[in-house]
Structures are given as structure tokens and as C-alpha cells.
GUGU-149863 format. One record per residue: residue in one letter; y, x, z of N, C-alpha, C in turn. Coordinates in steps of 0.05 Angstrom, whole numbers, plus 5000, padded with zeros to 4 digits. Atoms other than C-alpha are relative to their C-alpha. Example, Ala and Ser with C-alpha at 12.3 -4.5 7.8 and 13.67 -1.06 7.14 Angstrom:
A497650185000491052465156502450185000
S497649844999497952735143502249855014
// end
This chain:
M497650175000500050005000502550185000
I497549855001507050264982502149845016
Y498150144983512050085036502850024988
S497550025015518549855004502450065018
S497749954983523049935065499450215021
K500349804979524250465117498749885025
K501150144977522649965172496949974998
E502950035004515749815142498550265002
L501449744999514050545134499850105028
L500049904972516050725205498049845017
E501950164985511950145232497150084993
F502749915008505950365191499350275013
L500549744988506651075217500049995030
N499950044971507550805287501950205014
I497949824989513851215300502749865001
K497350104998520951065321501850184982
E498249855018526851295278500850275012
N499149754987528851815330497950234998
F502149805004522152175316500950194977
L499249855024525452415251502450195005
Y497549864996531752715282499850295010
P500049724989529753345322499350204978
D500849785018528854025288497050024998
F502950015003521753985260498750275004
S501249744996520754735266499050035029
K500850004972520154605341497449845005
K502450164998514254145327497550164992
Y502249835009509854735304499850245018
Y500449744986506955345337498450194982
T501349805016504255985308497350085012
K502749934991496856155313498750204981
E501449805016492656745290497249904994
L502750095008486356575251498650224985
K501549795013481057075232498949914973
K501150065027479257085158497150084999
K502849935003471957085138499750274987
S500149755014473457675094501250235016
G498749804983476858045152503049975000
G497150024998483958095175500949745014
I498950224985488557585207501949834981
R498250185015492056975176501649855021
L498350154983498056665211500349724990
I499750285008498055905210501949865019
K498150154984502855385236498949725005
P501050274995499154795266502349835013
P498050184988503454185285499349925028
S500550104973504253885354498049764998
V501950214999499253355375501149744988
N498850245010503952775360500650014971
L499449975028506153035293497450014984
K502649985014498953195273498849724997
K501050275001497052475289501349844977
V498650135022502352215241499250114973
Q500849875025500552715187497149914992
R502850085005493152525194500049714989
L499850275010495051795182501050004971
I499049985028498951985119497750104982
L502249905016492952385095497849794995
D502250195002487751845109500749754985
K499350265011491551235088501750004975
I498349985024496151495033498950204980
L500749795019494052155003497149984990
Y502850025008486452045002499549784979
K500350225019487551424960500650094971
H499249895026490051864903498250244994
K502049795006484552284872501250254987
N499349755014485253004852498350044976
L501549955024482553304788497250105007
E502849914995475053454782499750305004
C500249714998476454194777501050115027
V498949924974479554204847497949975021
Y502049994979475054394905501450055027
G499149944974475954444980501349775016
L498650224987478853754996498149785010
S501950194989472453385014497450145006
K502549874991465653525045498150064977
D501949965023461953444979501150194979
K498849815018466653934944501150255014
G499349774985466754534990499250264986
V500649745012465055264980497350014987
V502750005012457755124966500049864973
A499850145026459254614912501450164979
N498549835019464355084880498350234990
A501849785007459355664881497849914981
N502150115016453855234853500949934972
F498950085026458354994797500250244981
H499949765017459255714773497350154999
K502649875000452155924789498549944974
K501250075025449955564726500850204978
N499049805019453956104690499450295009
F500749744989450456674726499750214978
D500449825023448756984658502650064985
K497449965013456256994642501850165019
Q498149854983462357354669501449815019
L498450164981466557124728502450165008
V497649884989473657274748501249825022
N498750154978476857064814502950105002
L497149944997484457024820501149875025
D498950114975488556914883502949934996
I497250095002494956514885501450105026
E498649884977499856874931501749805015
N498450184983502956504990499949714990
F500450265014500155854963501649775013
F498750234987502655355015503050035002
T497149964996509455665029501550004973
N498750025026510855674954500149724989
V499750295007510054914950502549915015
L497450064987517354754965500449705005
K499350274991520354134996500449814977
K499450175023522853874929497549924985
E502550065014515853914899498449795016
V501450204984512953524958501349734997
N498550255004518453004949499249874973
K500850115027516452934875497349885002
V502750114996509252814897500249725011
F499950264987511052234942501449804981
K498850185020515651934888498049934979
S502050065020509951994838497949815010
L501950194989505651594886501249735004
G498850275000510651024883502049955022
F498150044978515151134944502850024990
N497249985008522551014937501350255012
K498749754992527651564950500150035030
E499849984971528751405024497450065013
N502649954987521451365042498750264991
S501049745009519651975000501350225017
N498749814983524852355040498850015028
I501250024974521852115105497350145001
L502749885002514752305085500150304996
T499649715005517152975059500850155025
K499249874975520553135125497750035019
I502250004982514352965164497950214992
C502249825010509853405120500950284993
T499049735007514354025110501550115024
V498449864980517754535154501350254987
E498549775011523055055137499850014970
G499750015029523254825065497450014984
S502549995015515854845047497649895016
L502450104986508754645066499150205021
P501049824979506254925132497050034997
Q502949965000499355245130499049945028
G500950094974495854885187500349715004
A499650294999498254175176497749864984
P502250135014492653685156500749904972
T499150105026496853425098500550224979
S499149795018498554105067498050054977
P501949955022492054235027500149794978
Y500150215020492153554993502749984985
L497450005013499653564980500450234981
A499949775018499154264951498549964974
S501650055024493654054904501349794982
L498650215016497453424882502450124985
S497749885013503453864867499150194977
C501149815020498854314824498649864977
I501450145021496253774778500750104972
K499149905026500454014719498850274994
M501149735004498254734729497049994996
D502950025003490954544738499249894972
K500650115026491054134674500450214978
E499449795020494154704635497950224999
I502149794999489155224659497449884991
Y502550135008483354734651499849984969
N500050035030485354584578499850264986
Y500249745012486355314563497150105002
C502849904996479455484592498049854983
R501850165016476154914555500050094971
K499849905027478755184489498550274997
Q501449745001475855864507497049975008
K502750064991469355534530499450135027
F500349904973470555774601499849775020
T500150194978469155404666502150075020
Y497849954982475155324712499849825025
T499750154976475655124785502150135017
R498149894980480855204840499249905027
Y500550064972479055234914502450095016
F497449944988485855194948501550214984
D498549795014489155854929498250194983
D501849825015482956154896499149874974
I500850095027481956074821497550154991
S502449875010475056204792499649914971
I500550065029473556244717497550154992
S502449885010466756374688499649944970
G500450035029464656464615499450264987
M500549755015463156964561502550114987
N497849865013468057474534502749955012
I497550024986473357394587501350284999
N498749745003478457944572502750005014
D497449974987485158204597502049804990
K498050195012489057754549499649735013
N500550264987485657144579501349985028
I498949994973487657354649503149994999
V497150005003494857494626500949724992
D499250275008495156804592499949815024
I500350184976492756464656502250065020
E497849924982497756864697502649884991
K497550125010503356614652500249705007
I500150284993501155894665500749975030
V499550004971501156034740502950055006
N497249944996508056354737501849784991
K498450225011510755794695500249765020
N500150224980508755314750500950105028
K498649904976512655734802498250115021
F501849854981506756104833499750284989
N500649735008504756834831497250075008
L502749904992498057184832500250255016
N500249754985496257704883498050174985
K501749845018493458214834498150185015
T501749834985490458634889497449865007
K502350154992485458074902498449904975
T501550085024483157984829497350145000
T502749885002475658094823498649914975
F501350065025471558124760497050085001
Y502949954999463958074753498849974972
E501350015026459858224691497749795000
A502250195003454457754664497450115012
D502749944989447557744697500150195025
L499949844976450158114759500849815024
D499350154976450957864831503149965001
K497250075000457657514843500749895028
I499050124975461957274901502349814994
I497850205001466256644905500549895027
N499250114974470056454968498150105023
G501849894980465456915009497149924996
V502850085006459156594979498850204980
F501449815017454357104950498149854981
I501650145020451156864885498250214986
S502049835014444757194859498149824984
K502050165015438956974815498349845019
N501650144980435556764879501449765013
G498550234988441056274899502450105015
L497649954985446756264949499450135027
S500349874973447556705011502750105008
V497549864992452757135046499550304993
T500249725007454257865033498550165022
N501449834980450358425068501950085022
K498049934979456858615104500249775020
Y499850234983457257905131497549985018
K502550014984449957935154500150215022
D499749794980451458595190501849915023
E498250104979457158255227498749795017
V501550204985452757665247498050145018
K501949854984447458155271501350135024
S498649864978452458555313500849805022
L499050204981455357925345497649875015
Y502450124988448357645358498950185022
I501049814980446058275394501950025024
N498150004978452458285435499649755018
Y500450254985451157565455497450015016
L502549984985443857705475500350185024
K499649824978446058285517501849895022
D498150124980451757905550500749724990
P499650275009451357145539502449865012
C497550124990458457015562501149804980
V498850205018462656455532501450134976
H498649865022466856935491498150104978
N502049895019460757275459498649774985
K501350235013457456605446501749874979
K498150125019463556325412500350174975
A499749825022464456935369497550004982
Y502550015015457156935348499649744985
K500450275012456656185336501949954977
G498050045021463056185296499350154975
K500749845024460656745250497549884987
L502650105010453656445243500449744985
S499750275011456255745225500450014969
F499649985029458555975156497450074985
Y502649925012451856305141498149755000
L501650244999448255665163500849804979
H498950195020452755255118499250084972
I500649915027451255685058497049994994
N503050005004443655765068498749995027
K501050044972440855475132497350135005
K502649884996433655695122500150305002
E499749705000435456415106501450105026
A498549924976440356445165498249995025
V501850034977435156195215497950224999
D502049795003429956685188501250275007
F498649754995435057245192500350055030
I499749984971436557115265497450055014
N502749964988429157055283499050284995
K500949735007427757715248501450215018
I498549814983433358075286498949995029
S501050044973430857785351497350145004
Y502749874998423758025338500250304999
L499849715003425858725315501450135024
T498649884977430558845373498549975026
G501650054976425858555424501749915024
I498350094978431758285465500649704999
G499550295001431257555448497549864990
P502450155009426257005432499949984970
V500450025029423256955363500749724991
// end
């Protein structure tokens, strides 16, 4: 439903008008998040009250508007496993992964406003929704609405890259800020052409994160290891799981348990049977835990 008046929208969001007046930067806090690939990512989660309103916008407004089929990461059935499986069918072909730099912060307030207007909201209500979903002029990484709004703002870019790849007989997907393209005879010109499309749509690529894999060789997408045998995690990731597991067995404190369980959860998500077998094997070989 598109609310035609400010009063209707505020009632739907269950907020008073004064909710919109304070400085919204004070409604966020900064948090460090460990990346699966290593390193730290700074995110800005919203306050409990703001998050509740954003969640309502996501569930009742944004989810009603579908993203393109080539977009992954916005639902349970289109996560990292689905994205990796989609490219696994091209295992005998090449793969290039490209990273969009500062993805969320480069989706500016005016682009978010355009999204809400495109969904049918009038100028006043689009401004209200934009204020609730942005901070300091762009999308905050950590707000529940940011991934979906970012993807809706990228529809034009996704269509352009998808159409380019289709002409080249390439397969294209985007998982948040990660672009993956698989196919035969992917060359430097193709990557330059795609970068031009990205730049034209006011984004930049982080060229230090570009990865290229030849045909018939093992590949990695979003931390998922793809081989002829199926999906798994990298050997480095397994070593990290092993180290944390041994630490936990030696000292089963809350901190060690949380660290181990957190690392293991991704492995279980990618390949549950292999992950369980891996832990049992470590337990047996070390002799410090049950098989």
C-alpha cells in the first residue's frame, strides 16, 4: 500500500512526527565486525527503536518489490551457496570476481530518494522514508534496509552489465558489492568495459580485490571454494576452524566457544556433512575431544 499523506505514513510506521527531528547520526553506533576473509569491517547499526522502524519498511514496503534475478544475498534461497552453485555449472569456464568499493556509502541520499519515488511515494513521504533509512548523506552499513535499497538503486547498472554479459555469453551475478562473471574467453577488454558501466553508475571497483580463475581450475566466490567435487571452504579457513576448535576443547570458556561456533557456522552452511566429518577427524587425531 502506498500511503498518500504524511499522517498515514507515520501511523503505519507507528512513530510520532518528532521522531524525525533529532540528528539521525546520534541514532547509530559504530561496531567492528570480523570479515570471513580476515580483517575488520566498521559497521553502523541503528538504535533499537530506529531498527524496528527500518525493519517495518523492509518487510512491508521493500520486500514487495522484487530485485532482478541476477542479484543475490537478499533472501535465504539466494545466499552465497546459491550464488556459488549458479557459477559452478561453468566450472569448465573462466571466472572473474570484481569488488565494488565502499558500496553502501556510495549510495547517496538522492539515489535512495529516487528509489522511494519509483515505488510510488510522493515527494514528502519519499523524504521521510529517505531520512529514516540514511545517515550522513548515504546508506549506513548495518541498517536492515540498506542492502535492499542499495540493490534497488543498482537496477540500471545490473541490467546494463547483465545485457553486456549476455551478448558475450557470460553469466553475471552480483552478491551485494561482489560481482561475479563466468564464461569463456573473458579478457582485459571485457573487464574494462564492465568497469566503465560501474563507473557510469557512480560506483568504483576496488582493483586490488579483482580475482581471475582459469577454466577447469578450483575457484572461490564469496569465500565459497568451488571444485569438481562440489562446494566447501578454503584450506586456510579449515585451519582457522581447527585452531579455534582446539582452543575451545582445551578451554571451553564462553569466549572460545563463541569464536569457534561463529567460525564453524559458515562451514556448516556451505557443506554440513564435510564440516561435521572434519571436526570429528580433528577430535580423533588430537585425542582431546569426543569423536
